[in-house]
Structure formats: structure tokens, C-alpha cells
C-alpha angles and dihedrals in degrees: 000000000000090000090057091061091051100042104035091119091066090063090051091052092048090050092049092049090051092050092048092049091052092048091050092050092049092049091050089058093059114100102209095177092058091048093050090051093049103032117139121252115256118230117241115275116258121182098162094241088133089077091059094049091075093059110080113194096174118097114254118251116237 
């Protein structure tokens, strides 16, 4: 078990390579052209800034 203390980083690298390979394979399965053709419409953006537009905090010019 002494070798495990010295070479633990190899297991971390193998794990990271496995994760990256699975991510790559999953991303290759996505059909982005089909999604772009059938994507849902987004609603218009509302952030309620129109309520603050009525309040004028600046002094009026004479």
C-alpha cells in the first residue's frame, strides 16, 4: 500500500480523463440544429424599470 501513497495522483488523472470522455460523448449526441429549429419562443423581458421612470429625483432646470 506504500505505492498508493506515492501514486495517488495517477488515479485522479485517470478519473478526470474518464469524466472528460463521457462529457465529450454526451455532447456529441446533442443535435443543436434540430434544437435551433424547434426552440421555444422567449417571452419579452420585463424588469419593472418602467415604474421607476415616473419618479424623477433630479432637480428641475429653470
